[in-house]
ZADRENLUM-48814 format. One line per field, with one value per residue (C-alpha): residue number from 1; residue in one letter; chain; x, y, z. Coordinates in steps of 0.2 Angstrom, whole numbers, plus 5000, padded with zeros to 4 digits. Each point is the difference from the previous one (the first is absolute). Layout:
N
i = [NUM  ...]
aa = [A  ...]
ch = [A  ...]
u = [X  ...]
v = [Y  ...]
w = [Z  ...]
//
This chain:
522
i = [1  2  3  4  5  6  7  8  9  10  11  12  13  14  15  16  17  18  19  20  21  22  23  24  25  26  27  28  29  30  31  32  33  34  35  36  37  38  39  40  41  42  43  44  45  46  47  48  49  50  51  52  53  54  55  56  57  58  59  60  61  62  63  64  65  66  67  68  69  70  71  72  73  74  75  76  77  78  79  80  81  82  83  84  85  86  87  88  89  90  91  92  93  94  95  96  97  98  99  100  101  102  103  104  105  106  107  108  109  110  111  112  113  114  115  116  117  118  119  120  121  122  123  124  125  126  127  128  129  130  131  132  133  134  135  136  137  138  139  140  141  142  143  144  145  146  147  148  149  150  151  152  153  154  155  156  157  158  159  160  161  162  163  164  165  166  167  168  169  170  171  172  173  174  175  176  177  178  179  180  181  182  183  184  185  186  187  188  189  190  191  192  193  194  195  196  197  198  199  200  201  202  203  204  205  206  207  208  209  210  211  212  213  214  215  216  217  218  219  220  221  222  223  224  225  226  227  228  229  230  231  232  233  234  235  236  237  238  239  240  241  242  243  244  245  246  247  248  249  250  251  252  253  254  255  256  257  258  259  260  261  262  263  264  265  266  267  268  269  270  271  272  273  274  275  276  277  278  279  280  281  282  283  284  285  286  287  288  289  290  291  292  293  294  295  296  297  298  299  300  301  302  303  304  305  306  307  308  309  310  311  312  313  314  315  316  317  318  319  320  321  322  323  324  325  326  327  328  329  330  331  332  333  334  335  336  337  338  339  340  341  342  343  344  345  346  347  348  349  350  351  352  353  354  355  356  357  358  359  360  361  362  363  364  365  366  367  368  369  370  371  372  373  374  375  376  377  378  379  380  381  382  383  384  385  386  387  388  389  390  391  392  393  394  395  396  397  398  399  400  401  402  403  404  405  406  407  408  409  410  411  412  413  414  415  416  417  418  419  420  421  422  423  424  425  426  427  428  429  430  431  432  433  434  435  436  437  438  439  440  441  442  443  444  445  446  447  448  449  450  451  452  453  454  455  456  457  458  459  460  461  462  463  464  465  466  467  468  469  470  471  472  473  474  475  476  477  478  479  480  481  482  483  484  485  486  487  488  489  490  491  492  493  494  495  496  497  498  499  500  501  502  503  504  505  506  507  508  509  510  511  512  513  514  515  516  517  518  519  520  521  522]
aa = [M  S  A  I  S  R  S  N  E  F  S  L  L  N  H  K  P  A  L  F  V  L  F  F  T  E  M  W  E  R  F  S  Y  Y  G  M  R  A  I  F  V  L  F  L  T  A  P  F  V  D  G  G  W  E  W  S  N  E  R  A  L  G  L  L  G  I  Y  T  S  S  V  Y  L  T  P  I  I  G  G  W  I  A  D  K  L  T  G  Y  Q  K  A  V  A  F  G  A  L  A  M  T  L  G  H  A  S  L  A  F  E  T  E  F  M  F  Y  V  G  V  G  F  L  I  I  G  N  G  L  F  K  P  N  I  T  S  I  I  S  G  L  Y  D  K  F  P  E  R  K  D  G  A  F  T  I  F  Y  M  G  V  N  S  G  G  F  L  G  V  L  L  C  G  F  L  A  S  N  L  S  Y  S  W  G  F  G  L  A  G  L  F  M  L  L  G  M  L  Q  F  W  F  G  R  A  I  F  E  N  I  G  K  Q  P  S  K  K  V  D  L  S  D  A  I  E  E  V  G  N  E  A  S  D  N  D  S  V  E  Y  N  V  S  A  N  V  Q  R  D  R  Y  I  V  V  G  I  L  A  F  F  V  V  F  F  W  A  A  F  E  Q  A  S  G  S  M  T  I  F  A  R  D  Y  T  Q  R  T  L  T  G  N  S  A  L  T  F  K  I  V  D  T  L  I  S  V  V  P  L  G  I  I  T  W  V  L  I  K  L  F  R  Q  T  F  S  K  I  S  L  S  N  I  I  L  G  I  S  F  L  S  I  W  G  F  V  F  W  K  L  S  V  I  L  P  K  D  T  A  E  I  E  A  S  W  F  L  I  L  N  S  L  F  I  I  A  L  A  P  L  F  S  K  V  W  E  S  K  Y  N  P  S  A  A  I  K  F  A  I  G  L  I  L  L  G  L  G  F  A  A  L  S  Y  G  A  S  T  I  P  S  G  A  K  T  A  S  V  S  M  I  W  L  V  L  A  Y  L  L  H  T  M  G  E  L  S  L  S  P  V  G  L  S  Y  V  S  K  L  V  P  P  K  K  I  G  M  M  F  G  V  W  Y  L  A  I  A  A  G  N  F  L  A  Q  K  V  G  G  Y  I  D  V  I  V  N  K  Y  S  M  S  T  F  F  L  I  F  T  L  V  P  V  V  A  G  L  I  L  I  L  L  N  P  M  M  K  R  M  M  H  G  V  H]
ch = [A  A  A  A  A  A  A  A  A  A  A  A  A  A  A  A  A  A  A  A  A  A  A  A  A  A  A  A  A  A  A  A  A  A  A  A  A  A  A  A  A  A  A  A  A  A  A  A  A  A  A  A  A  A  A  A  A  A  A  A  A  A  A  A  A  A  A  A  A  A  A  A  A  A  A  A  A  A  A  A  A  A  A  A  A  A  A  A  A  A  A  A  A  A  A  A  A  A  A  A  A  A  A  A  A  A  A  A  A  A  A  A  A  A  A  A  A  A  A  A  A  A  A  A  A  A  A  A  A  A  A  A  A  A  A  A  A  A  A  A  A  A  A  A  A  A  A  A  A  A  A  A  A  A  A  A  A  A  A  A  A  A  A  A  A  A  A  A  A  A  A  A  A  A  A  A  A  A  A  A  A  A  A  A  A  A  A  A  A  A  A  A  A  A  A  A  A  A  A  A  A  A  A  A  A  A  A  A  A  A  A  A  A  A  A  A  A  A  A  A  A  A  A  A  A  A  A  A  A  A  A  A  A  A  A  A  A  A  A  A  A  A  A  A  A  A  A  A  A  A  A  A  A  A  A  A  A  A  A  A  A  A  A  A  A  A  A  A  A  A  A  A  A  A  A  A  A  A  A  A  A  A  A  A  A  A  A  A  A  A  A  A  A  A  A  A  A  A  A  A  A  A  A  A  A  A  A  A  A  A  A  A  A  A  A  A  A  A  A  A  A  A  A  A  A  A  A  A  A  A  A  A  A  A  A  A  A  A  A  A  A  A  A  A  A  A  A  A  A  A  A  A  A  A  A  A  A  A  A  A  A  A  A  A  A  A  A  A  A  A  A  A  A  A  A  A  A  A  A  A  A  A  A  A  A  A  A  A  A  A  A  A  A  A  A  A  A  A  A  A  A  A  A  A  A  A  A  A  A  A  A  A  A  A  A  A  A  A  A  A  A  A  A  A  A  A  A  A  A  A  A  A  A  A  A  A  A  A  A  A  A  A  A  A  A  A  A  A  A  A  A  A  A  A  A  A  A  A  A  A  A  A  A  A  A  A  A  A  A  A  A  A  A  A  A  A  A  A  A  A  A  A  A  A  A  A  A  A  A  A  A  A  A  A  A  A  A  A  A  A  A  A  A  A  A  A  A  A  A  A  A  A  A  A  A  A  A  A  A  A  A  A]
u = [5211  5014  4998  5000  4985  4991  5003  4993  4985  4995  5003  4985  5000  5010  4986  4995  4991  4987  4994  4996  4989  4990  5000  4991  4988  4996  4999  4986  4991  4999  4996  4985  4995  5001  4994  4984  4998  5001  4985  4990  4989  4999  4993  4987  4994  5000  4984  4993  5003  5018  5002  4998  4988  4993  5003  4999  5017  4996  4998  5015  5011  4994  5005  5017  5002  4997  5013  5014  4998  5000  5016  5009  4993  5002  5019  5000  4991  5010  5017  4994  4995  5017  5009  4991  4993  5006  5016  5003  5002  4983  4991  5005  4995  4983  4997  5004  4989  4986  5002  5000  4984  4993  5004  4993  4984  4999  5001  4983  4991  4986  4997  5002  5017  5005  4998  5009  5014  5002  5001  5013  5010  5000  5005  5014  5007  5001  5010  5011  5004  5009  5009  5009  5008  5005  5009  5010  5004  5006  5011  5009  5000  5019  5002  4990  5009  4993  4982  4995  5006  4992  4983  5002  5002  4985  4990  5004  4992  4984  4999  5005  4986  4988  5002  5001  4984  4990  5006  4995  4985  4993  5003  4992  4985  4997  5003  4994  4990  5002  5001  5016  5007  4997  5005  5017  5003  4997  5011  5015  4997  5000  5016  5008  4994  5008  5016  5002  4996  5012  5014  5000  5016  5009  4993  5013  4986  4995  4982  4998  4994  4991  5010  5003  4986  5002  5002  4986  5012  5011  4985  4994  5017  5001  4984  5006  5016  4992  4999  5018  5006  4990  5013  5015  5008  5001  4990  5005  4986  4988  4981  4995  5012  4993  4982  5003  5007  4984  4990  5010  4996  4982  4999  5009  4988  4985  5005  5004  4981  4997  5014  4993  4982  5004  5014  4990  4987  5011  4992  4983  4993  5015  4998  4981  5006  5012  4986  4985  5008  5017  5003  5008  4999  5015  5003  5014  5016  4993  4996  5017  5008  4990  5004  5019  4999  4989  5012  5015  4992  4994  5017  5015  4996  4996  5016  5010  4991  5003  5019  5000  4990  5013  5014  4990  4998  5019  5003  4986  4994  5009  4993  4982  4997  4982  4997  5010  4990  4984  5007  5005  4983  4993  5011  4997  4981  5002  5010  4987  4986  5010  5003  4982  4995  5011  4994  4982  5004  5014  4991  4985  4999  4994  5005  4986  5007  4993  4994  5011  5015  5003  5003  5017  5006  5003  5012  5009  5002  5007  5013  5005  5000  5004  5019  4998  4990  5013  5014  4991  4996  5018  5006  5002  4982  4992  4985  4992  4987  4985  5006  5002  4983  4993  5009  4992  4982  5002  5006  4986  4987  5008  4997  4982  5000  5006  4985  4988  5006  4999  4983  4994  4992  4989  4982  4992  4992  5008  5002  5014  5013  5016  5013  5018  5010  5014  4992  4999  5019  5004  4990  5009  5017  4996  4992  5016  5011  4989  5001  5019  5001  4989  4998  5018  5006  4985  5005  5018  4994  4991  5015  5010  4988  4994  5010  5004  4988  4986  5003  4989  4985  5003  5002  4983  4993  5008  4992  4983  5001  5004  4985  4989  5006  4996  4982  4996  5007  4986  4987  5002  5003  4984  4991  5007  4983  4991  5012  5002  4981  4997  5016  5013  5014  5012  4992  5003  5019  5001  4996  5015  5010  4996  5000  5018  5007  4992  5007  5017  5000  4995  5015  5011  4994  5002  5018  5010  4990  5002  5019  5002  4989  5011  5015  5014  4993  5002]
v = [5041  4996  4986  5012  5010  4984  4994  5016  4999  4983  5003  4992  4981  5001  5010  5018  5009  5006  4982  4998  5016  4992  4983  5009  5009  4984  4991  5013  4998  4981  5002  5010  4989  4983  5006  5007  4984  4989  5007  5005  4985  4997  5017  4999  4983  5001  5002  5017  4996  4997  5017  4993  5002  4983  4999  4983  4992  5001  5019  5003  4989  5008  5017  4993  4993  5016  5008  4987  4999  5018  5003  4990  5010  5018  5000  4999  5017  5007  4996  5010  5015  5000  4998  5014  5012  4999  4991  4985  5010  5010  4985  4990  5014  5003  4981  4999  5015  4992  4984  5009  5008  4983  4992  5015  4998  4982  5005  5010  4983  5006  4991  5016  5004  4982  5000  5017  4993  4985  5011  5011  4984  4994  5017  5002  4983  5003  5016  4993  4982  5001  5017  4996  4985  5011  5011  4985  4995  5018  5000  4984  5004  5002  4984  4986  4987  5007  5001  4982  5003  5017  4992  4986  5012  5010  4984  4997  5017  4993  4985  5010  5012  4986  4990  5015  5007  4984  4998  5017  5005  4983  5002  5017  4995  4985  5009  5017  5002  4999  5019  4999  4986  5010  5016  4993  4995  5018  5007  4991  5003  5019  4998  4991  5013  5014  4990  4998  5018  5008  4987  5004  5009  4983  4994  5009  5008  4984  5001  5018  5005  4989  4991  5009  4998  4990  5010  4995  4998  4989  4989  4999  4995  4987  4992  5000  4991  4988  4985  5001  5003  4985  4987  5010  5011  4991  4984  4997  4987  4997  5005  4982  4998  5016  4994  4984  5009  5011  4984  4994  5016  4999  4982  5004  5015  4989  4989  5014  5004  4983  5003  5016  4995  4987  5009  5016  4990  5005  5016  4994  4982  4995  5014  4995  4983  5006  5010  4988  4983  5000  4997  5016  5000  4991  4995  4992  4996  5004  5018  5002  4994  5012  5015  4996  4999  5015  5010  4995  5004  5017  5005  4992  5007  5017  5000  4996  5013  5013  4996  5004  5016  5006  4997  5010  5014  5001  5002  5011  5011  5015  5000  4994  5004  5002  4984  4991  5008  4994  4983  4999  5005  4987  4986  5006  4999  4982  4995  5008  4990  4984  5002  5004  4984  4989  5008  4995  4983  4993  5001  4990  4981  4997  5006  5007  5000  5013  4993  5013  4994  4985  5012  5004  4983  5003  5014  4991  4984  5011  5008  4983  4990  5013  4997  4981  5002  5012  4988  4986  5011  5005  4982  4985  4995  5015  4994  5008  5013  4988  4988  5015  5005  4982  4998  5017  4994  4983  5006  5012  4986  4990  5014  5000  4981  5002  5012  4988  4986  5010  5006  4982  4999  5015  4995  5005  5018  5003  5019  4997  4987  4998  4993  5000  5015  4989  4997  5019  5001  4986  5007  5017  4991  4991  5015  5010  4987  5000  5019  5000  4987  5011  5018  5007  4991  5005  5017  4994  4988  5014  5011  4986  4994  5017  5013  5016  5011  4989  4997  5014  4993  4982  5005  5008  4984  4990  5012  4998  4981  5003  5012  4987  4987  5012  5004  4981  4996  5010  4996  4982  5002  5008  4983  4994  5001  4991  4986  4998  4999  4988  4989  5004  5012  4985  5000  5019  4998  4984  5011  5011  4984  4992  5015  5006  4982  4996  5016  4996  4982  5008  5011  4985  4992  5017  5002  4992  5010  5016  4997  4998  5016  5010  4997  5000  5012  4991]
w = [4936  5013  5012  5014  4993  4996  5018  5007  4988  5006  5018  5008  5000  4984  4992  4997  5015  4988  4998  5018  5000  4986  5010  5014  4989  4991  5018  5006  4983  5002  5018  4995  4986  5008  5017  4991  4989  5015  5008  4984  4998  5019  5002  4986  5005  5019  5009  5005  5018  4997  4991  4982  4986  4998  4981  4992  4997  4981  5001  5011  4989  4984  5006  5006  4982  4992  5012  4999  4981  4997  5010  4986  4986  5006  5001  4981  5000  5015  4991  4985  5010  5009  4984  4991  5013  5018  5001  5012  5016  4999  4994  5015  5012  4991  5001  5018  5004  4990  5010  5016  4996  4995  5017  5009  4989  5005  5019  4998  4998  4989  4984  4989  5008  4999  4981  5000  5010  4989  4985  5007  5005  4982  4993  5013  4997  4981  5003  5014  4995  4984  5003  5017  4991  4986  5012  5006  4982  4997  5015  4994  4981  5001  5011  4992  5009  5016  4994  5005  5018  5001  4995  5012  5014  4994  4999  5019  5003  4991  5012  5015  4998  4995  5016  5011  4992  5002  5018  5006  4990  5003  5019  5001  4989  5012  5016  4997  4984  4981  4999  5010  4989  4984  5008  5006  4981  4995  5014  4994  4982  5005  5009  4986  4988  5011  5002  4982  4995  5012  4996  4981  5001  5001  4984  4988  4991  4993  4995  5004  4983  4987  4987  4984  4988  4985  4984  4987  4985  5011  5004  4982  4995  5014  4994  4982  5004  5013  4988  4994  5018  5006  4994  5005  5014  5016  4996  4982  4998  4986  5001  5002  5015  5009  4996  5009  5015  5000  5000  5015  5010  4995  5007  5016  5002  4997  5014  5012  5000  5007  5013  5007  4999  5013  5010  5003  5010  5014  5003  4996  5003  5010  5012  5002  5003  5014  5008  4999  4999  5009  5018  5005  5019  5008  5018  5010  4991  4983  5006  5008  4984  4989  5011  4999  4981  4999  5011  4990  4983  5007  5008  4991  4982  5007  5009  4985  4990  5014  4999  4982  5004  5012  4987  4988  5012  5003  4982  4994  5014  4995  4983  5003  5018  4999  4990  5014  5014  4992  4997  5018  5006  4989  5008  5018  4996  4994  5015  5011  4991  5001  5019  5002  4990  5011  5016  4995  4994  5012  5017  4994  5004  4982  4983  4988  4983  4988  4984  4990  5009  4988  4986  5008  4996  4982  5003  5014  4989  4985  5011  5007  4983  4987  5002  4999  4983  4993  5003  4992  4984  4999  5002  4987  5006  4992  4991  4984  5000  4997  5014  5013  4996  5001  5017  5006  4994  5008  5016  5000  4997  5014  5012  4996  5002  5018  5003  4991  5011  5016  4996  4996  5018  4997  4997  4984  5002  5017  5004  5013  5005  5009  4988  5006  4995  4994  4983  4997  5005  4989  4985  5002  5000  4984  4992  5004  4992  4985  4999  5001  4986  4988  5005  5001  4984  4989  4996  4998  4986  4992  4999  4993  4986  4994  4990  5010  4989  5005  5019  5006  4990  5005  5019  4997  4993  5015  5013  4991  5002  5019  5001  4991  5013  5015  4993  4997  5018  5008  4987  5002  5019  5001  4997  5017  5008  4986  4999  5019  5002  4985  5002  5014  5004  4995  4983  4998  5004  4989  4985  5003  5002  4984  4988  5004  5001  4983  4993  5007  4992  4983  5001  5004  4984  4990  5007  4985  4987  5010  5002  4982  4997  5012  4988  5012  5013  5017]
//
């Protein structure tokens, strides 16, 4: 391929315009996911007079645990369906449709429809999540050197959608009703689905049809030769060396469970703490400062994304005009909601912060800190896998230590309090730093330590560990009322301080052994 044709192909910010169609599709899906998740527990546990259902914290967190753990399991099935039956493009569209129906079901606010909605969301996520990334991979198969950059841009879409969803769905839930919050999530999932479907012409037929099915005789031959292939081809290592590397993956996966079991308190017990125990009404200079910060984080990222949108329109409107029109309507709607939000908040003398607002901090801190962490990992100071995971766990524990200290003034058994919001902000900062130390590098180490033939299976094991962590997060978090009543809120957060820190220290002790068992993989 000539340099000129390559230049034309990578014509939007040095990448393919098709990547940005997928960027916006993923952005709306994450908008709906994080927007809904931000108000999930708040709705279920809020008093009837406030539009909630007055579920116990334990029951609400239990349902959240089933949901958040299932979304890490169904992609394994969704990927298989796309490979064998539908192709990636139809799987993404069907997944988006199922999630749209799921959000619409939640908006009815009846118990039966709520369960139906959660079911649709789980199924839809399984079809959507693995297959949109497969389309990106296919777009860049001939340009592997550009894949890292492509997925970095795509990851920004994840975080952009995440913080916009939390910002606006939380605002509507707080100022209108929970039905409006759930409904807004569904509306943008619908628009995302339509934008994707009518933009398919730009995907170069990638994922249009299912992958070619494996011939049975080839599969039998592959199994028969697997033992002899194990020590040859790309890795050329003995069975014992590969066994050691599998053990390292297993150890890392085991500690991943502890990480997510604590980290995912964000959408559960930490949201309850924000609602019931945090001072969220600001006055004077504090209120003015918050309004300035809230305005900037509402307008600046949206302005940057709109600039990218305009550049996409210029290059693709003639080819996928209907997709562009739908995307334009989506962004005009977002700007409308943002201006309405600011018109409600800015004239007031005080600032009332929604409990869900704190969830946007994770996305904002990731956007701000990810380049710094990336530079460290590429420098001479790049630590080993075990040390990175240990750093992640210890930072996570320190975040809960901040909450434990901040909550130390809350009397035992208290139902409400007014702890400074600075402790939640500090906790989210430390948690995000922990996430950047562990989560993005986890799958990278799996791909380095496992032979190509086994990567799919080991990714499944990895996601199973994350699912287990998510389930445990809400299972353990469900004991918040029991622990607070018997001991204190500080004690509750102290548990999530000690467990990750101890796990991190154990990993530091295991580091020399694990480095040997990795046999040269860095």
